Kinemage of the C-alpha trace (Angstrom):
@kinemage 1
@onewidth
@group {chain A} dominant
@subgroup {mainchain}
@vectorlist {calphas} color= white
{ca met a 1} P 80.910 40.674 -91.568
{ca arg a 2} L 78.259 42.263 -94.111
{ca glu a 3} L 77.312 45.996 -93.882
{ca gln a 4} L 73.918 45.075 -92.704
{ca asp a 5} L 75.379 43.250 -89.621
{ca his a 6} L 77.499 46.283 -88.678
{ca leu a 7} L 74.488 48.472 -89.151
{ca gly a 8} L 72.299 46.033 -86.842
{ca leu a 9} L 74.932 46.220 -84.175
{ca asp a 10} L 75.408 49.837 -84.386
{ca gly a 11} L 71.632 50.233 -84.107
{ca glu a 12} L 71.450 47.864 -81.091
{ca ala a 13} L 74.499 50.277 -79.688
{ca ala a 14} L 72.219 53.436 -80.157
{ca ala a 15} L 69.245 51.869 -78.887
{ca ser a 16} L 71.041 50.785 -75.760
{ca ala a 17} L 72.646 54.165 -75.236
{ca his a 18} L 68.953 55.746 -75.858
{ca leu a 19} L 67.359 53.421 -73.283
{ca glu a 20} L 70.201 54.150 -70.596
{ca arg a 21} L 69.663 57.994 -70.856
{ca ala a 22} L 65.786 57.349 -70.239
{ca gly a 23} L 66.617 55.769 -67.019
{ca met a 24} L 66.560 52.080 -68.189
{ca arg a 25} L 69.312 49.456 -67.025
{ca ile a 26} L 70.543 47.151 -69.213
{ca val a 27} L 70.762 43.528 -68.172
{ca asp a 28} L 71.110 41.400 -71.330
{ca arg a 29} L 72.481 41.906 -74.950
{ca arg a 30} L 72.254 39.812 -77.868
{ca trp a 31} L 71.158 36.846 -76.130
{ca arg a 32} L 70.672 33.734 -78.313
{ca cys a 33} L 69.116 30.244 -77.964
{ca arg a 34} L 68.124 27.925 -80.530
{ca tyr a 35} L 64.669 29.743 -81.288
{ca gly a 36} L 66.342 32.926 -82.084
{ca glu a 37} L 67.711 35.978 -80.343
{ca leu a 38} L 66.706 38.879 -77.878
{ca asp a 39} L 68.195 42.127 -78.975
{ca ile a 40} L 68.160 44.090 -75.274
{ca val a 41} L 66.888 42.987 -72.040
{ca ala a 42} L 66.663 46.039 -69.499
{ca leu a 43} L 65.183 47.134 -66.305
{ca asp a 44} L 62.676 49.810 -66.276
{ca gly a 45} L 62.412 50.205 -62.516
{ca asp a 46} L 61.055 46.647 -61.398
{ca thr a 47} L 59.666 45.813 -65.035
{ca leu a 48} L 61.907 43.650 -67.309
{ca val a 49} L 61.718 45.066 -70.751
{ca phe a 50} L 62.372 42.634 -74.128
{ca val a 51} L 63.476 45.032 -76.540
{ca glu a 52} L 63.586 44.355 -80.181
{ca val a 53} L 65.766 46.746 -82.324
{ca lys a 54} L 65.076 47.642 -85.751
{ca thr a 55} L 67.600 49.729 -87.650
{ca arg a 56} L 67.404 51.207 -91.345
{ca arg a 57} L 69.276 53.732 -93.422
{ca ser a 58} L 65.850 55.536 -94.360
{ca leu a 59} L 62.339 55.469 -95.027
{ca glu a 60} L 62.312 54.260 -98.048
{ca his a 61} L 61.123 51.022 -97.461
{ca gly a 62} L 59.187 51.833 -94.774
{ca his a 63} L 59.543 52.870 -91.007
{ca pro a 64} L 61.391 50.314 -88.921
{ca phe a 65} L 58.598 49.737 -86.766
{ca glu a 66} L 56.517 48.343 -89.472
{ca ala a 67} L 58.943 45.327 -89.537
{ca ile a 68} L 57.615 44.307 -86.296
{ca thr a 69} L 54.976 41.778 -87.348
{ca pro a 70} L 52.577 39.834 -85.044
{ca leu a 71} L 54.666 36.869 -85.967
{ca lys a 72} L 57.843 38.712 -85.008
{ca val a 73} L 55.901 39.696 -81.442
{ca ser a 74} L 54.973 36.423 -80.950
{ca arg a 75} L 58.660 35.027 -81.379
{ca leu a 76} L 59.686 37.574 -78.912
{ca arg a 77} L 57.413 36.624 -76.054
{ca arg a 78} L 58.617 33.100 -76.761
{ca leu a 79} L 62.280 34.188 -76.228
{ca ala a 80} L 61.063 36.257 -73.467
{ca gly a 81} L 59.838 33.438 -71.641
{ca leu a 82} L 62.860 31.308 -72.374
{ca trp a 83} L 65.245 33.990 -71.210
{ca leu a 84} L 63.233 34.064 -68.018
{ca glu a 85} L 63.449 30.339 -67.763
{ca glu a 86} L 67.042 30.328 -68.054
{ca thr a 87} L 67.969 33.237 -66.013
{ca gly a 88} L 65.475 32.365 -63.061
{ca arg a 89} L 64.602 36.095 -63.012
{ca arg a 90} L 60.750 36.854 -62.091
{ca gly a 91} L 58.759 40.253 -61.945
{ca pro a 92} L 56.552 42.289 -64.714
{ca val a 93} L 57.416 42.142 -67.835
{ca arg a 94} L 56.841 44.380 -71.124
{ca leu a 95} L 57.910 44.188 -74.768
{ca asp a 96} L 59.017 47.349 -76.281
{ca ala a 97} L 60.590 48.281 -79.704
{ca val a 98} L 63.099 50.811 -80.798
{ca gly a 99} L 63.608 52.174 -84.282
{ca val a 100} L 66.797 53.597 -85.640
{ca ile a 101} L 66.773 55.433 -88.641
{ca ala a 102} L 70.501 55.670 -89.551
{ca pro a 103} L 71.243 57.629 -92.872
{ca arg a 104} L 74.912 57.530 -93.993
{ca ser a 105} L 75.255 61.141 -93.368
{ca gly a 106} L 73.512 63.294 -91.085
{ca ser a 107} L 71.802 62.366 -87.633
{ca trp a 108} L 70.355 59.396 -86.311
{ca arg a 109} L 66.662 59.300 -85.219
{ca val a 110} L 66.051 56.900 -82.259
{ca glu a 111} L 62.154 56.338 -81.520
{ca his a 112} L 61.018 53.864 -78.618
{ca leu a 113} L 57.684 52.362 -78.706
{ca arg a 114} L 56.791 50.971 -75.074
{ca gly a 115} L 54.108 48.091 -74.638
{ca ile a 116} L 53.838 46.475 -78.101
{ca gln a 117} L 51.469 43.975 -78.814
């Protein structure tokens, strides 16, 4: 596995822990279908939250949230619909993003952006 893959998995774990500390319950991680992958699906009260996680070592190439383009949000919406269809779950839905800045030394920073469009 490439270092970048390990970094992504570590970022998703940090994001999951952050969301759980915020009172959310993780219901699915790394759900895949032929159209792509959902990083995290969580429950925030009765709202299903589909979370895109972006992890970076530094801000040298921009903030992690800058990688969440309108095309990425559109794909996330499509994947959320497919997840709902496959699982039969219903209820209010929200799209969130979590940015993880993970320097090789020093503390990591996790930022949660609710309700991305």
